[in-house]
N, CA, C and O of each residue as an XYZ file, in Angstrom:
296
protein
N    -117.488     27.530    100.152
C    -116.949     28.566    100.702
C    -116.439     28.497    101.947
O    -115.667     29.388    102.300
N    -116.751     27.502    102.786
C    -116.203     26.967    104.134
C    -114.643     26.366    103.818
O    -113.618     26.773    104.366
N    -114.716     25.420    102.918
C    -113.422     25.007    102.566
C    -112.232     25.752    102.280
O    -111.060     25.469    102.525
N    -112.829     26.944    101.611
C    -111.619     27.997    101.226
C    -111.398     28.570    102.523
O    -110.258     29.021    102.631
N    -112.146     28.706    103.583
C    -111.963     29.522    104.682
C    -110.930     28.580    105.356
O    -109.874     29.068    105.758
N    -111.160     27.356    105.488
C    -110.402     26.553    106.190
C    -108.889     26.231    105.647
O    -107.969     25.960    106.419
N    -108.760     26.287    104.361
C    -107.595     26.220    103.669
C    -106.665     27.548    104.009
O    -105.456     27.606    104.232
N    -107.456     28.376    103.978
C    -106.804     29.742    104.360
C    -106.346     29.886    105.814
O    -105.381     30.564    106.165
N    -107.044     29.262    106.521
C    -106.711     29.603    108.146
C    -105.811     28.612    108.748
O    -105.218     28.858    109.797
N    -105.678     27.389    108.057
C    -104.590     26.564    108.585
C    -102.912     27.001    108.157
O    -102.087     26.666    109.008
N    -102.500     27.539    107.221
C    -101.450     27.903    107.219
C    -101.015     29.077    108.261
O     -99.886     29.234    108.727
N    -102.106     29.819    108.505
C    -101.720     30.910    109.443
C    -101.532     30.615    110.709
O    -100.683     31.187    111.393
N    -102.492     29.471    111.248
C    -102.284     28.822    112.492
C    -101.094     28.317    112.435
O    -100.362     28.733    113.332
N    -100.526     27.423    111.571
C     -99.124     26.915    111.862
C     -98.245     27.976    111.784
O     -97.288     27.954    112.557
N     -98.382     29.074    110.874
C     -97.045     29.986    111.014
C     -97.050     30.769    112.541
O     -96.012     31.049    113.140
N     -98.325     31.042    113.011
C     -98.461     31.465    114.299
C     -97.544     30.755    115.437
O     -96.676     31.249    116.157
N     -98.110     29.225    115.338
C     -97.199     28.227    116.126
C     -95.823     28.264    116.012
O     -95.093     28.140    116.995
N     -95.323     28.458    114.647
C     -93.789     28.445    114.558
C     -93.190     29.991    115.214
O     -92.109     30.048    115.799
N     -93.921     30.982    115.045
C     -93.565     31.974    115.510
C     -93.303     32.032    117.173
O     -92.316     32.477    117.759
N     -94.543     31.422    117.741
C     -94.453     31.151    119.185
C     -93.376     30.420    119.765
O     -92.970     30.568    120.918
N     -92.811     29.406    118.684
C     -91.829     28.561    119.166
C     -90.570     29.498    118.954
O     -89.838     29.622    119.936
N     -90.310     30.008    118.077
C     -89.072     30.500    117.731
C     -88.755     31.954    118.659
O     -87.623     32.197    119.078
N     -89.786     32.751    118.871
C     -89.745     33.926    119.274
C     -89.098     34.035    120.541
O     -88.258     34.927    120.656
N     -89.380     33.151    121.696
C     -88.718     33.262    122.979
C     -86.828     33.048    122.777
O     -85.963     33.546    123.499
N     -86.631     32.163    121.577
C     -84.971     32.208    121.515
C     -84.274     33.449    120.741
O     -83.053     33.547    120.861
N     -84.863     34.262    120.073
C     -84.714     35.390    119.528
C     -83.981     36.609    120.630
O     -84.665     37.004    121.574
N     -82.853     37.044    120.470
C     -82.194     37.963    121.288
C     -81.739     39.197    120.384
O     -81.793     40.320    120.885
N     -81.304     39.040    119.102
C     -81.083     40.323    118.532
C     -82.181     41.195    118.061
O     -83.153     40.773    117.435
N     -82.030     42.145    118.315
C     -83.181     43.201    117.733
C     -83.548     43.085    116.345
O     -84.774     43.188    116.311
N     -83.185     42.956    115.423
C     -83.448     42.790    113.814
C     -84.425     41.480    113.683
O     -85.434     41.329    112.994
N     -83.835     40.682    114.492
C     -84.588     39.197    114.542
C     -86.054     39.313    114.969
O     -87.040     38.904    114.356
N     -85.989     40.080    116.375
C     -87.154     40.509    116.855
C     -87.970     41.428    116.070
O     -89.197     41.408    116.168
N     -87.466     42.089    115.436
C     -88.420     43.182    114.852
C     -88.866     42.176    113.456
O     -90.077     42.144    113.240
N     -88.208     41.575    112.753
C     -88.914     40.846    111.741
C     -89.940     39.928    112.269
O     -91.094     39.984    111.845
N     -89.522     38.966    113.300
C     -90.653     38.245    114.096
C     -92.059     38.849    114.380
O     -93.106     38.235    114.177
N     -91.972     40.171    114.893
C     -92.934     41.338    115.325
C     -93.660     41.384    113.699
O     -94.871     41.175    113.635
N     -93.075     41.593    112.726
C     -93.722     42.139    111.783
C     -94.295     41.122    111.270
O     -95.444     41.237    110.844
N     -93.605     39.898    111.202
C     -94.308     38.580    110.546
C     -95.714     38.087    111.460
O     -96.686     37.533    110.947
N     -95.597     38.375    112.721
C     -96.726     38.122    113.706
C     -97.941     39.184    113.302
O     -99.083     38.734    113.199
N     -97.720     40.411    113.104
C     -98.726     41.405    112.827
C     -99.088     41.336    111.160
O     -99.689     42.259    110.611
N     -98.809     40.578    110.708
C     -99.104     40.541    109.287
C    -100.299     39.932    109.128
O    -100.529     38.877    109.719
N    -101.298     40.571    108.233
C    -102.690     40.257    108.573
C    -103.073     39.374    107.145
O    -104.091     38.683    107.139
N    -102.305     39.438    106.103
C    -102.669     38.438    105.078
C    -102.261     37.033    105.106
O    -101.641     36.683    106.109
N    -102.482     36.187    104.225
C    -101.985     34.933    104.256
C    -100.634     34.590    104.202
O    -100.164     35.299    103.312
N     -99.767     33.899    104.663
C     -98.306     33.573    105.025
C     -97.737     33.682    103.618
O     -96.708     34.345    103.495
N     -98.312     33.076    102.462
C     -97.958     33.050    101.074
C     -97.462     34.507    100.475
O     -96.599     34.649     99.609
N     -98.140     35.471    101.078
C     -98.116     36.821    100.696
C     -96.940     37.377    101.655
O     -96.810     38.578    101.417
N     -96.163     37.009    102.509
C     -95.270     37.762    103.198
C     -94.036     38.234    102.363
O     -93.367     39.197    102.737
N     -93.731     37.495    101.156
C     -92.551     37.797    100.389
C     -92.921     39.154     99.670
O     -92.058     39.817     99.095
N     -94.316     39.554     99.732
C     -94.653     40.530     98.940
C     -94.712     42.320     99.724
O     -94.726     43.457     99.251
N     -94.728     41.851    100.846
C     -94.920     42.823    101.745
C     -93.418     43.817    101.963
O     -92.299     43.480    102.349
N     -93.900     44.991    101.585
C     -92.702     46.054    101.596
C     -91.769     45.826    103.032
O     -90.616     45.395    103.014
N     -92.456     46.176    104.162
C     -91.812     46.110    105.303
C     -91.057     44.698    105.668
O     -89.920     44.821    106.122
N     -91.598     43.315    105.509
C     -91.050     42.391    105.423
C     -89.834     42.294    104.597
O     -88.784     41.956    105.145
N     -89.871     42.611    103.064
C     -88.751     42.384    102.469
C     -87.623     43.469    102.876
O     -86.427     43.184    102.824
N     -88.087     44.707    103.275
C     -86.966     45.451    103.997
C     -86.210     44.848    104.971
O     -84.980     44.902    104.975
N     -87.054     44.115    106.031
C     -86.289     43.767    107.132
C     -85.254     42.315    106.816
O     -84.132     42.140    107.293
N     -85.861     41.545    106.053
C     -85.096     40.324    105.275
C     -84.055     40.883    104.786
O     -83.003     40.456    105.263
N     -83.950     41.766    103.928
C     -82.768     42.610    102.965
C     -81.573     42.694    104.006
O     -80.491     42.115    103.920
N     -82.114     43.741    105.240
C     -81.375     44.273    106.015
C     -80.679     43.028    106.684
O     -79.528     43.155    107.101
N     -81.357     41.806    106.799
C     -80.451     40.470    107.629
C     -79.616     39.934    106.518
O     -78.528     39.419    106.774
N     -79.990     40.011    105.498
C     -78.809     39.186    104.317
C     -77.851     40.036    103.849
O     -76.969     39.523    103.159
N     -77.797     41.426    104.090
C     -76.783     42.016    103.606
C     -75.430     41.738    104.331
O     -75.468     41.544    105.546
N     -74.255     41.704    103.683
C     -73.043     41.414    104.238
C     -72.579     42.452    105.364
O     -72.585     43.681    105.295
N     -72.181     41.635    106.407
C     -71.687     42.590    107.614
C     -70.278     43.052    107.336
O     -69.545     42.250    106.758
N     -69.875     44.048    107.615
C     -68.603     44.667    107.413
C     -67.842     44.029    108.525
O     -68.182     44.142    109.702
N     -66.777     43.340    108.109
C     -65.562     42.728    108.789
C     -64.297     43.742    109.092
O     -63.632     44.133    108.133
N     -64.001     44.122    110.293
C     -62.997     44.699    110.550
C     -61.770     43.772    110.999
O     -61.924     43.113    112.028
N     -60.613     43.681    110.325
C     -59.605     42.958    110.644
C     -58.611     43.780    111.406
O     -58.299     44.903    111.010
N     -58.145     43.290    112.406
C     -57.327     43.752    113.329
C     -55.755     43.520    112.937
O     -55.376     42.350    113.001
N     -54.819     44.484    112.547
C     -53.430     43.982    112.220
C     -52.982     42.910    112.899
O     -53.421     42.752    114.038
N     -52.082     42.010    112.392
C     -51.445     41.115    113.194
C     -50.254     41.575    114.204
O     -49.298     42.269    113.859
N     -50.429     41.181    115.213
C     -49.100     41.582    116.027
C     -48.036     40.706    116.088
O     -48.072     39.481    116.209
N     -46.900     41.586    115.976
C     -45.643     40.866    115.521
C     -44.887     40.318    116.873
O     -43.832     39.692    116.779
């Protein structure tokens, strides 16, 4: 039972360290919102992709951005 608990806590500790490392570098609000959601995620990191909020936030980041092209000046 103890070994199962240790195995489950190690990935959470590592993901917490990763979030602590990248969080100060993020300036865009969608990025910060995703990190906030990941930090407050209570289950194990391998379940992140199953979470509805995380999926919504990552889908918004992956959606192609609309590019507005200016007409060429003659």
